Every structure is written in C-alpha cells, then in structure tokens.
N, C-alpha and C positions, 0 to 999 in steps of 0.2 A: 632771406629774400622770399622763399616759397611761403613761409609763414605769413609774411606781410601780404602776399597776393591772395591767399585764402581768406584772410581777415577782410581785405578790401572787397572781395567778391561777395562775402556775406553781407557786408554793409550795403553794397550796391543793390542787391536783390531783396533787401528788407527781410521779410519773414522767411524767404526761401533759404534752404540750407543745402550744403554740399556734404555728402557722406562718402568717404572712401572706405571700402571693405577689402581688407587684405585677404589673400587666399586662406590664411590660417584661421581668420574669424569665420569665413564662410564654411570651412570644414567643421568648425566647432559647433555650428548651428545644425548640422545634419544629425538626425536622430540616431542614437546608438542602436545597432542591430543586435538582436538576440533571438534565441529559439530555446525556450525553457519549459520544462514540464510543470504543470499546475494541477490543482485538484478541481473537481466539479464545483465545489463551493466557491472557488475563486473566479468563476466565469461570470460575466455580466448577465443580468436577467434576460436580455434579448438573445444572447448567445445560447443560454440554457434552453430557451423555448425552441430555437431552431434545431439544436442538437437533439432534443427530445423528440421533435417531430420527425427528423430524418432517420434516427436510429430505430424507430418502431419498437419491436420487442427484443432487439439485439442489445448485447452489452457493449459498453464503450471501454476499450482497453486502456486508453490514455488520452490526456488532453495536453496541448502545448499552446503557449502564448508566444507569438512570433512577430518580430518587426524586421522587415526586409525591404530595402530600397525605399524607405519612407512609407511603406504600407504595413499597417498593423492588422493582424487577424488571429483567430484561434483555430487550431487544427485538432480535430477529433478523429481517433482511430477506432473504427467500429468493427467488432468481431462478427462477421457474417458467416462463420463456420466454414470458411474457405479462405480465399484471398481477402485480406482485410480491406474494408472500404474506408476511404479517407475523405472527410469533408473539411472545408475551410470556411470560416464564418467571420465577417467583420464585427467589430464591437456593437454595431447597431442591429445585428441579427441577419444581415444580408449574406447570402451564400456567394462565395467566390469560386471561379473555376481554377483548375490547376494552373492554367496559363495566366490568368489575371493575378493570381497570387505569386506567380513565378516560383512555384514550390513543387517542382517535378519529382525530386528525390529526397523527401524529408527523412531525417534521422529517427525513424520510428521503431527500429528493431527491438528495443528493450521493453517497450510497452509498460514501463514502470515496474517490471517484475524481476529484472536482473537476469533474464534469460539470454541465451546466446542469440546472435543476430539471426533473424528470420524464424525464430522458434518461439513457442509459448511455454510458460512455466508449467511444469508437470504438477498434476493434482494427485495427492496421495489420499487414499480412502481406506477405511477399516474394512474387514472382510464382509460385513453385512451392509455396506453402504454402496450406493450406485449413483450414476449420473452427476458426478462432481464437476463443478465449473467455478472459476474464480469470478467474483462479483465485486463491484466498486462499493467500498464502505459507505461513501456519501449517498449512495442510492438504495441503501437497505430500507426495509419497512421500518417505520418510526420506532416501535417498541423494541424490535430486534437491535437496531442501532443504539438505542438508549441503554439496553442491558449490556451489550458488548462494551460500549464506552465506559459504563460504570465499573465493570469488572476489570477492564484493561488499565484503568487509572492513568498513570503517566507513562506506562510502557507503550512501546511502538506496536501498532497492529500491522503485522507483516503482510497478511492477506486474509481474505474472507472467502470461504468455499460454501457454495450452496449445493446440497445433495439430497438424495432420497433415502429414507430409512423406514422400512416397513410401511410403505405407502404414504409417509408424511414428509413434507419439505422441512429440511433443517438447515441451519447455518453454523459453520464452524470457523471461529476466528483464531488465527495463529498469532499469539501475542508474546512479546518479550524475546529474550535471547539467552543462550547458554543455560545455566541451571534455573533461570527464571522463566524459561520457555514453557508456555502452557497453551492448552487448546480449549477454548470456550465454546460450548455447544448451546445453541438457543433455538427453540422451535419457531415456526412461522408466526405463532401467536405471541412471541416474546417471552416465553417461559424458559428459564435457564435449566438445561438438562444435565449439565455437568461441567466441571473444570478439571482437566487432567493434564499430566505432563507428557502424554503421548496420544497420537490419534486413535490408537486402538483402546477402547474402553477397558479391556482386560477383565480380570475378576478380583474383586476386593477380598483381601484376606486380613485377619486380625494380626497386628504387629507382633503380639505375644506368641503367636502360633507359627511364625516364620522359622525356618531352620536356624539352628544356633549361630552358625557362621554368618548368615544373612542378618540376623537380628543384631549381632555384635557390630558388624560393619556399618549398618544403617545408624545405629546408636552413636558410633564414632563420628560419622559424617554429620549427623544432626547436631552434635555438640549440645549446646544449651537450648536448641530449638525443640519444638514439640512435633513428634511424628503424628501427623493428622490422618494419613491413610496410606496403605500399602496395596499396590496392584500387582498381581501375578500374571506374567505373560508367557506364552509358549511360542518360541521362535526357532524354526529349523531344528526341532527335536531338543532344544535346550530351554531351560526355565530361567526367567529373569524376574526380579522384584524391583518395582519402582516405588520409592517412598516420597510422599508429599510432606514437606516439613514447614511448619509455621515459624517464621523468624521471630526470635525472642525480642520483645520490646519494639517490634515493627509491625507493619500491616501487610507484609508480603509473604508469599509462599514460594518455595523453590523445590526442585526435584532431584533426587539421586537414584541411580539404577545400579543394582549389583546382580551378579549371577548367583547360581545355586551354591557356589563355593565361597561366596562372600567377597568376591572381587568386584571393585567398582568398574562399571562399563560406561564408556562415553560414546556418543554417536550411534545409539541403538537404532538399527534400520527400521523404517516404517513398514507396516503391512502394505503390500502392493495390491 
C-alpha cells in the first residue's frame, strides 16, 4: 500500500521526487573525525605559507591534521622557548581562533618526539658541543637534508639536532636503531663530517692495536664482516671501544661496543 502511494506521488508530480533519509544514512554522511600527526611536506601549500609567516624564526615541534564537527584544519605547535604557541589553519590558509576551531585542549604533549606529557625531548651533546636543539628534517637546508637522506637510506631518522661546534653550525641526525644506530654529522654547507655509532666522536685507534681481549671480542662479534673503524672512549674512569663493522655482502654498517676487558656493552650512556 505504501509503495503504491509513493509511486503515485512520483507520477503525479512529474519530475519532482520524494527522498526519505533514514537516521542511519544521515549519520553515514557525516565526515569522520580525526586528529592525526602529519609532516610539513604533507601540508597544503597555502597552509605552509601561513605557518611559515606565523612561526617567524621559531621551530615548529609538530603538525596535526584535524577534522572536528565537520570543520577541517591544521594545527601547528610552535616552540617559542616557553609555553608553546599553537595556531590553527584552514586548508585554504586562513587562521582559525581556538574558539572557531573548537580546539581548546589539543593532544599536543608528545610533539612527535615520544617525550612525556608536557615535556620536550632531551638533547644529548658531546663535550665540545653547545646550543643543541631539535629541528624538523623537512625544514633543513637543502644540501644538509640531501646528505642526511642519502646516508640514512631506508633507515628511520629519529631526530635531527642543530648545534654549535667551534663557532660553526652543525647538524647531527640520529638514524636507525639497535646495532644499526648511527649519528650522521653534516656541516651547514652540506659537507659530511662523520658517521659514528655514538654522539661522542671519541678517538680513532687501529683495530690491530687494541688490547688482546678487546680485539678478540670485536672479531668474534664482527664474524664475517669487516671492522672498518674502532673508537676509544673514556667514560667515568673506564675505557670502552666501539667498532664499526661493514656487513658482508650488504651495504650497511653496524656498531658493537666492548669494555677494556673484552665484554660486550649495551646501552653505553651518552656524554651529557
């Protein structure tokens, strides 16, 4: 009966149509809400322009792409060396107020660094380095970014630190993990200054001149790989040796650390 009535109504009104929308269909058409971290490269061009203008000389700690109550925007967390400044930008580049975005308490505590809520990631420096600060890989000078990317290959770039060394600006990228963890140092001009398995450059020593127990242990750990370099470290009155080993048949290097008695050491503390 109802079906006949709807058909009759359609015929009676000609081109007019009657559409019944159920609550389920209406709900399905609502845009899905999200609040997800993104990279600078993922931002629309207009959003990049607004963020760059608003941040001035300050670093941006994190970017987020947000959809809330049908409103889409991007949130940028700017490090102003105090309380972080937060801006919200529409895809077209227009700024939104906190009230317009309905974004009073955004989940920004981690800032993409894995730090605890309300804190920033600690920056470790070698003894002769100063002024360290974490910088966004996507915003590095062109040649610096190119060299770090080339040496990192497919490994994850955990963070990039900009620091001062003897009056020069340097960049150190923390790349890879576990025994493949390495620290790539590049000058402001894009010249590679070194790739080591620890933030402290240490002192290079010939593998053949390391103490017997050290040499034996490193050789055992390297197996069929080639020992490319050995670094001697002094930590808390103790001596450690870190060996860079080239993987046989591969294009990767990994690092092993042993103490003066020839015992393997994991988690060697960084110089503070």
